[in-house]
Structures are given as C-alpha cells and as structure tokens.
BALOBA-1460 file (C-alpha; in Angstrom, 3 decimals):
// residues 227
<rec num="1" residu="x" x="10.694" y="5.611" z="-17.719"/>
<rec num="2" residu="x" x="12.255" y="9.016" z="-17.152"/>
<rec num="3" residu="x" x="10.483" y="11.400" z="-14.789"/>
<rec num="4" residu="x" x="11.355" y="15.081" z="-15.019"/>
<rec num="5" residu="x" x="10.088" y="15.648" z="-11.465"/>
<rec num="6" residu="x" x="12.989" y="13.535" z="-10.126"/>
<rec num="7" residu="x" x="15.246" y="16.580" z="-10.333"/>
<rec num="8" residu="x" x="12.919" y="19.115" z="-8.725"/>
<rec num="9" residu="x" x="13.524" y="18.851" z="-4.947"/>
<rec num="10" residu="x" x="10.734" y="20.186" z="-2.750"/>
<rec num="11" residu="x" x="13.069" y="20.869" z="0.197"/>
<rec num="12" residu="x" x="16.418" y="22.615" z="0.380"/>
<rec num="13" residu="x" x="19.154" y="20.658" z="-1.377"/>
<rec num="14" residu="x" x="21.377" y="20.376" z="1.703"/>
<rec num="15" residu="x" x="18.451" y="18.985" z="3.729"/>
<rec num="16" residu="x" x="17.592" y="16.597" z="0.910"/>
<rec num="17" residu="x" x="21.202" y="15.416" z="0.716"/>
<rec num="18" residu="x" x="21.272" y="14.776" z="4.458"/>
<rec num="19" residu="x" x="18.014" y="12.797" z="4.375"/>
<rec num="20" residu="x" x="19.345" y="10.658" z="1.543"/>
<rec num="21" residu="x" x="22.842" y="10.004" z="2.876"/>
<rec num="22" residu="x" x="22.735" y="10.126" z="6.689"/>
<rec num="23" residu="x" x="19.866" y="7.733" z="7.323"/>
<rec num="24" residu="x" x="20.317" y="3.977" z="7.642"/>
<rec num="25" residu="x" x="21.096" y="2.357" z="4.279"/>
<rec num="26" residu="x" x="19.444" y="-0.738" z="2.930"/>
<rec num="27" residu="x" x="21.374" y="-3.974" z="2.874"/>
<rec num="28" residu="x" x="21.725" y="-7.000" z="0.642"/>
<rec num="29" residu="x" x="19.777" y="-7.396" z="-2.585"/>
<rec num="30" residu="x" x="17.454" y="-4.468" z="-1.864"/>
<rec num="31" residu="x" x="20.453" y="-2.169" z="-1.535"/>
<rec num="32" residu="x" x="21.804" y="-3.465" z="-4.849"/>
<rec num="33" residu="x" x="18.443" y="-2.876" z="-6.527"/>
<rec num="34" residu="x" x="18.180" y="0.644" z="-5.113"/>
<rec num="35" residu="x" x="21.682" y="1.516" z="-6.292"/>
<rec num="36" residu="x" x="21.094" y="0.070" z="-9.759"/>
<rec num="37" residu="x" x="17.833" y="1.989" z="-10.132"/>
<rec num="38" residu="x" x="19.570" y="5.238" z="-9.233"/>
<rec num="39" residu="x" x="22.446" y="4.562" z="-11.616"/>
<rec num="40" residu="x" x="20.048" y="3.794" z="-14.470"/>
<rec num="41" residu="x" x="17.706" y="6.682" z="-13.608"/>
<rec num="42" residu="x" x="14.778" y="4.322" z="-13.032"/>
<rec num="43" residu="x" x="12.144" y="6.089" z="-10.880"/>
<rec num="44" residu="x" x="11.753" y="4.399" z="-7.495"/>
<rec num="45" residu="x" x="10.893" y="5.887" z="-4.130"/>
<rec num="46" residu="x" x="13.881" y="7.933" z="-2.910"/>
<rec num="47" residu="x" x="15.828" y="6.911" z="0.172"/>
<rec num="48" residu="x" x="14.131" y="9.356" z="2.537"/>
<rec num="49" residu="x" x="10.803" y="7.775" z="1.577"/>
<rec num="50" residu="x" x="12.313" y="4.299" z="1.946"/>
<rec num="51" residu="x" x="13.341" y="5.020" z="5.534"/>
<rec num="52" residu="x" x="10.013" y="6.629" z="6.382"/>
<rec num="53" residu="x" x="8.057" y="3.730" z="4.862"/>
<rec num="54" residu="x" x="10.050" y="1.234" z="6.921"/>
<rec num="55" residu="x" x="9.368" y="3.289" z="10.055"/>
<rec num="56" residu="x" x="5.677" y="3.671" z="9.262"/>
<rec num="57" residu="x" x="5.149" y="-0.043" z="8.655"/>
<rec num="58" residu="x" x="6.731" y="-0.907" z="11.996"/>
<rec num="59" residu="x" x="4.065" y="1.305" z="13.607"/>
<rec num="60" residu="x" x="1.065" y="0.185" z="11.535"/>
<rec num="61" residu="x" x="2.112" y="-3.500" z="11.657"/>
<rec num="62" residu="x" x="0.075" y="-4.489" z="8.579"/>
<rec num="63" residu="x" x="-0.535" y="-8.091" z="7.553"/>
<rec num="64" residu="x" x="-2.121" y="-7.306" z="4.190"/>
<rec num="65" residu="x" x="-0.821" y="-4.563" z="1.893"/>
<rec num="66" residu="x" x="-2.231" y="-3.388" z="-1.434"/>
<rec num="67" residu="x" x="-0.021" y="-1.479" z="-3.856"/>
<rec num="68" residu="x" x="-1.162" y="0.213" z="-7.053"/>
<rec num="69" residu="x" x="1.811" y="0.776" z="-9.328"/>
<rec num="70" residu="x" x="4.385" y="-2.028" z="-9.107"/>
<rec num="71" residu="x" x="7.028" y="-0.568" z="-11.449"/>
<rec num="72" residu="x" x="10.198" y="-2.666" z="-11.065"/>
<rec num="73" residu="x" x="9.006" y="-4.180" z="-7.786"/>
<rec num="74" residu="x" x="11.281" y="-2.208" z="-5.460"/>
<rec num="75" residu="x" x="8.676" y="-0.806" z="-3.078"/>
<rec num="76" residu="x" x="6.711" y="-4.077" z="-3.003"/>
<rec num="77" residu="x" x="9.903" y="-5.905" z="-2.044"/>
<rec num="78" residu="x" x="10.690" y="-3.304" z="0.605"/>
<rec num="79" residu="x" x="7.212" y="-3.639" z="2.110"/>
<rec num="80" residu="x" x="7.354" y="-7.442" z="1.976"/>
<rec num="81" residu="x" x="10.453" y="-7.332" z="4.189"/>
<rec num="82" residu="x" x="8.431" y="-5.468" z="6.836"/>
<rec num="83" residu="x" x="5.623" y="-8.026" z="6.971"/>
<rec num="84" residu="x" x="5.161" y="-10.859" z="9.452"/>
<rec num="85" residu="x" x="5.678" y="-14.445" z="8.300"/>
<rec num="86" residu="x" x="2.076" y="-14.787" z="7.118"/>
<rec num="87" residu="x" x="1.854" y="-11.289" z="5.599"/>
<rec num="88" residu="x" x="1.053" y="-10.597" z="1.956"/>
<rec num="89" residu="x" x="1.576" y="-7.780" z="-0.551"/>
<rec num="90" residu="x" x="-0.821" y="-7.573" z="-3.507"/>
<rec num="91" residu="x" x="0.488" y="-5.246" z="-6.218"/>
<rec num="92" residu="x" x="-1.086" y="-4.098" z="-9.490"/>
<rec num="93" residu="x" x="0.527" y="-2.915" z="-12.713"/>
<rec num="94" residu="x" x="-0.574" y="-2.593" z="-16.336"/>
<rec num="95" residu="x" x="2.693" y="-2.092" z="-18.205"/>
<rec num="96" residu="x" x="4.225" y="-5.253" z="-19.686"/>
<rec num="97" residu="x" x="7.777" y="-3.894" z="-19.401"/>
<rec num="98" residu="x" x="7.317" y="-3.123" z="-15.694"/>
<rec num="99" residu="x" x="5.545" y="-6.432" z="-15.054"/>
<rec num="100" residu="x" x="8.454" y="-8.372" z="-16.529"/>
<rec num="101" residu="x" x="10.988" y="-6.340" z="-14.549"/>
<rec num="102" residu="x" x="8.977" y="-6.812" z="-11.345"/>
<rec num="103" residu="x" x="8.768" y="-10.576" z="-11.862"/>
<rec num="104" residu="x" x="12.533" y="-10.654" z="-12.290"/>
<rec num="105" residu="x" x="12.943" y="-8.565" z="-9.123"/>
<rec num="106" residu="x" x="10.711" y="-10.842" z="-7.054"/>
<rec num="107" residu="x" x="12.593" y="-13.907" z="-8.277"/>
<rec num="108" residu="x" x="15.936" y="-12.295" z="-7.443"/>
<rec num="109" residu="x" x="14.678" y="-11.236" z="-4.018"/>
<rec num="110" residu="x" x="13.188" y="-14.672" z="-3.359"/>
<rec num="111" residu="x" x="9.968" y="-13.099" z="-2.082"/>
<rec num="112" residu="x" x="7.492" y="-14.513" z="-4.604"/>
<rec num="113" residu="x" x="5.637" y="-16.310" z="-1.801"/>
<rec num="114" residu="x" x="4.841" y="-12.967" z="-0.132"/>
<rec num="115" residu="x" x="3.952" y="-10.917" z="-3.207"/>
<rec num="116" residu="x" x="1.026" y="-11.405" z="-5.585"/>
<rec num="117" residu="x" x="1.316" y="-9.450" z="-8.830"/>
<rec num="118" residu="x" x="-1.973" y="-8.677" z="-10.588"/>
<rec num="119" residu="x" x="-1.574" y="-7.731" z="-14.247"/>
<rec num="120" residu="x" x="-3.903" y="-5.249" z="-15.889"/>
<rec num="121" residu="x" x="-5.678" y="-1.942" z="-15.437"/>
<rec num="122" residu="x" x="-6.248" y="-1.030" z="-11.808"/>
<rec num="123" residu="x" x="-9.637" y="0.376" z="-12.796"/>
<rec num="124" residu="x" x="-10.636" y="-3.132" z="-13.908"/>
<rec num="125" residu="x" x="-8.973" y="-5.059" z="-11.090"/>
<rec num="126" residu="x" x="-9.946" y="-2.978" z="-8.057"/>
<rec num="127" residu="x" x="-13.722" y="-3.580" z="-8.345"/>
<rec num="128" residu="x" x="-13.049" y="-7.334" z="-8.339"/>
<rec num="129" residu="x" x="-11.022" y="-7.312" z="-5.129"/>
<rec num="130" residu="x" x="-12.851" y="-8.772" z="-2.126"/>
<rec num="131" residu="x" x="-10.178" y="-8.607" z="0.604"/>
<rec num="132" residu="x" x="-9.622" y="-5.889" z="3.193"/>
<rec num="133" residu="x" x="-6.205" y="-4.327" z="3.674"/>
<rec num="134" residu="x" x="-4.307" y="-2.717" z="6.540"/>
<rec num="135" residu="x" x="-2.094" y="-0.519" z="4.356"/>
<rec num="136" residu="x" x="-2.452" y="0.738" z="0.786"/>
<rec num="137" residu="x" x="0.351" y="2.340" z="-1.228"/>
<rec num="138" residu="x" x="-0.636" y="4.399" z="-4.281"/>
<rec num="139" residu="x" x="2.179" y="5.153" z="-6.715"/>
<rec num="140" residu="x" x="0.642" y="5.158" z="-10.187"/>
<rec num="141" residu="x" x="-0.695" y="7.745" z="-12.634"/>
<rec num="142" residu="x" x="-1.164" y="10.896" z="-10.559"/>
<rec num="143" residu="x" x="-4.391" y="11.883" z="-12.316"/>
<rec num="144" residu="x" x="-5.899" y="8.530" z="-11.254"/>
<rec num="145" residu="x" x="-5.384" y="8.977" z="-7.496"/>
<rec num="146" residu="x" x="-8.713" y="10.683" z="-6.919"/>
<rec num="147" residu="x" x="-10.447" y="8.054" z="-9.084"/>
<rec num="148" residu="x" x="-8.945" y="5.095" z="-7.210"/>
<rec num="149" residu="x" x="-9.220" y="6.540" z="-3.709"/>
<rec num="150" residu="x" x="-12.923" y="5.781" z="-3.011"/>
<rec num="151" residu="x" x="-12.582" y="2.072" z="-3.799"/>
<rec num="152" residu="x" x="-9.288" y="1.909" z="-1.895"/>
<rec num="153" residu="x" x="-11.071" y="3.323" z="1.150"/>
<rec num="154" residu="x" x="-13.741" y="0.625" z="0.778"/>
<rec num="155" residu="x" x="-11.027" y="-2.032" z="1.005"/>
<rec num="156" residu="x" x="-9.146" y="-0.405" z="3.902"/>
<rec num="157" residu="x" x="-9.929" y="-1.456" z="7.458"/>
<rec num="158" residu="x" x="-10.843" y="1.236" z="9.968"/>
<rec num="159" residu="x" x="-7.558" y="2.516" z="11.407"/>
<rec num="160" residu="x" x="-5.694" y="1.509" z="8.258"/>
<rec num="161" residu="x" x="-3.394" y="3.837" z="6.358"/>
<rec num="162" residu="x" x="-3.190" y="4.930" z="2.731"/>
<rec num="163" residu="x" x="0.121" y="6.379" z="1.556"/>
<rec num="164" residu="x" x="-0.040" y="8.319" z="-1.729"/>
<rec num="165" residu="x" x="3.302" y="9.114" z="-3.352"/>
<rec num="166" residu="x" x="4.456" y="11.959" z="-5.621"/>
<rec num="167" residu="x" x="1.684" y="14.465" z="-4.965"/>
<rec num="168" residu="x" x="3.666" y="17.723" z="-5.234"/>
<rec num="169" residu="x" x="4.760" y="17.665" z="-8.895"/>
<rec num="170" residu="x" x="8.043" y="19.306" z="-7.938"/>
<rec num="171" residu="x" x="6.092" y="21.907" z="-5.958"/>
<rec num="172" residu="x" x="4.181" y="23.104" z="-9.023"/>
<rec num="173" residu="x" x="0.891" y="21.652" z="-7.743"/>
<rec num="174" residu="x" x="0.515" y="24.726" z="-5.510"/>
<rec num="175" residu="x" x="1.016" y="27.211" z="-8.360"/>
<rec num="176" residu="x" x="-1.884" y="28.814" z="-10.297"/>
<rec num="177" residu="x" x="-3.079" y="26.494" z="-13.046"/>
<rec num="178" residu="x" x="-2.480" y="29.242" z="-15.622"/>
<rec num="179" residu="x" x="1.258" y="28.884" z="-15.004"/>
<rec num="180" residu="x" x="1.213" y="25.118" z="-15.608"/>
<rec num="181" residu="x" x="2.052" y="23.692" z="-19.036"/>
<rec num="182" residu="x" x="-1.109" y="22.524" z="-20.782"/>
<rec num="183" residu="x" x="0.158" y="18.942" z="-20.872"/>
<rec num="184" residu="x" x="0.296" y="18.908" z="-17.050"/>
<rec num="185" residu="x" x="-2.941" y="20.710" z="-16.228"/>
<rec num="186" residu="x" x="-5.088" y="17.580" z="-15.897"/>
<rec num="187" residu="x" x="-2.666" y="16.202" z="-13.268"/>
<rec num="188" residu="x" x="-2.615" y="19.609" z="-11.563"/>
<rec num="189" residu="x" x="-6.429" y="19.703" z="-11.354"/>
<rec num="190" residu="x" x="-6.764" y="16.114" z="-10.166"/>
<rec num="191" residu="x" x="-4.124" y="16.454" z="-7.442"/>
<rec num="192" residu="x" x="-5.733" y="19.634" z="-6.153"/>
<rec num="193" residu="x" x="-9.088" y="17.854" z="-6.172"/>
<rec num="194" residu="x" x="-7.447" y="15.107" z="-4.113"/>
<rec num="195" residu="x" x="-6.255" y="17.678" z="-1.566"/>
<rec num="196" residu="x" x="-9.649" y="19.416" z="-1.476"/>
<rec num="197" residu="x" x="-11.470" y="16.161" z="-0.738"/>
<rec num="198" residu="x" x="-9.088" y="14.701" z="1.850"/>
<rec num="199" residu="x" x="-7.122" y="17.249" z="3.829"/>
<rec num="200" residu="x" x="-10.101" y="18.478" z="5.882"/>
<rec num="201" residu="x" x="-12.354" y="15.430" z="5.618"/>
<rec num="202" residu="x" x="-14.053" y="14.707" z="8.980"/>
<rec num="203" residu="x" x="-13.662" y="10.923" z="8.639"/>
<rec num="204" residu="x" x="-9.976" y="10.926" z="7.697"/>
<rec num="205" residu="x" x="-6.792" y="12.079" z="9.303"/>
<rec num="206" residu="x" x="-4.518" y="13.527" z="6.647"/>
<rec num="207" residu="x" x="-0.929" y="14.709" z="6.571"/>
<rec num="208" residu="x" x="1.273" y="16.075" z="3.798"/>
<rec num="209" residu="x" x="4.980" y="15.266" z="4.059"/>
<rec num="210" residu="x" x="7.843" y="16.735" z="1.989"/>
<rec num="211" residu="x" x="9.422" y="13.365" z="1.233"/>
<rec num="212" residu="x" x="10.600" y="12.802" z="-2.322"/>
<rec num="213" residu="x" x="8.056" y="14.567" z="-4.533"/>
<rec num="214" residu="x" x="5.565" y="14.737" z="-1.686"/>
<rec num="215" residu="x" x="3.566" y="12.158" z="0.258"/>
<rec num="216" residu="x" x="-0.060" y="12.278" z="1.388"/>
<rec num="217" residu="x" x="-0.933" y="10.052" z="4.355"/>
<rec num="218" residu="x" x="-4.535" y="9.173" z="5.154"/>
<rec num="219" residu="x" x="-5.965" y="7.196" z="8.066"/>
<rec num="220" residu="x" x="-9.513" y="5.838" z="7.841"/>
<rec num="221" residu="x" x="-11.478" y="6.741" z="10.960"/>
<rec num="222" residu="x" x="-14.798" y="5.017" z="10.228"/>
<rec num="223" residu="x" x="-16.591" y="2.827" z="7.696"/>
<rec num="224" residu="x" x="-18.501" y="4.103" z="4.665"/>
<rec num="225" residu="x" x="-16.521" y="7.239" z="3.919"/>
<rec num="226" residu="x" x="-17.971" y="9.506" z="1.242"/>
<rec num="227" residu="x" x="-15.530" y="11.846" z="-0.467"/>
C-alpha cells in the first residue's frame, strides 16, 4: 500500500505545509479516518485535495458521482457528504483487501445508503454501466487513465467534470523518458499521452493543478467526444 510518490512534493515545502495545516480541517469520523490513514501511511488524497474537492463539489452540485479506485473508501465518503439527500456515489475497486477496508469504512461512516461499491476490474465493469454521471473521480492505476477516459466521457453529462488524481509522478512526468527508471516508463508514457490528448482538446476544458501529486480537471463541452 506504500506509495513512494507520497514524499515527493510538487510545490515548495512551506507552501505545501500551509495548504495542509491552515485550511479548514475535517470533523467527526472523516477526520478520524484521515488522521489514521496518515499515521499508518495509507495513501489517501492529501488535505489540500480534500479541501479543493469539497469546494469543487459545492460548485458542480452533482447528484451522481462515479469513482474508479475506492481504496479504503475515504474519498467516496468525503464525496458522499457533499451530495444532496437523493445523491449517489458509485465506486469501483478490484483489490479484495481494499474492498474489505472500504466496506468497513462505509459501515463506520453510516453512509452505505449513499455509496454503491462495485467489485471487480474497472475494464470489465465500465462497459456495463448504463447511467450518466455529473462528476467522475479517477484515482486508480495511472497507466489506465487514458484507457478508461473515453468510456468515462461517454457516461459524463455535458457540463460534467472529471477529476483525475496523481498525474505528476512527483514531477517526474515532465522529465525526459530516458531519465525515468524502466519500471516507471509505461506510466510515464501513458500520462504524457493523457496530457497530449486532453490539454488542448477542442471539446474539453482542461486544467492542471499542483494539488497532492497533481490533479487534471476536465469539463465535457459537448456529446460524442473523440480523443
């Protein structure tokens, strides 16, 4: 569960410290979960991303959210708190350990009525999904982002937002591929392909943000987008 990129800040350390300590803290059980994850070095979205995600969801006002990459269920629980009474989060994960931890989280948070956990490979589940979503959060295998993005766009309403987490690889994604360790080159290529196909796409608005290990935001401007 360890992630070596957790310790490679992409902004100055004093700025990072301020973003993580001076912004409004979580409360209640979510705060406890966040603190426990940090103590146990379990990768979850960092606090600057937490605060931004809360802000963003108050602007987008989604009723249906799709998440790919449940992990321990922290971000799904955070997003569920931002939904209206009849809102729903659908989240997908393939790892049994994470699925069990997420189920425990949802039970502890008492939000099982707002969160549907789909178990299995996203590549198998996504083609079977029929619903449309207002907001999609991608936080799974980085090399799979570009593979999952076309079908996510099909299931995103016009004006909806996709938030893709951890796209900077500690800043190394912008370095020449020759300088990247061979074990990381596939991720490096796929993330750069993601940037190439989205940042200047005429039917998307795109923005890169230095939150955590980097966030890519996309807004769908029209139906039938071809990457």
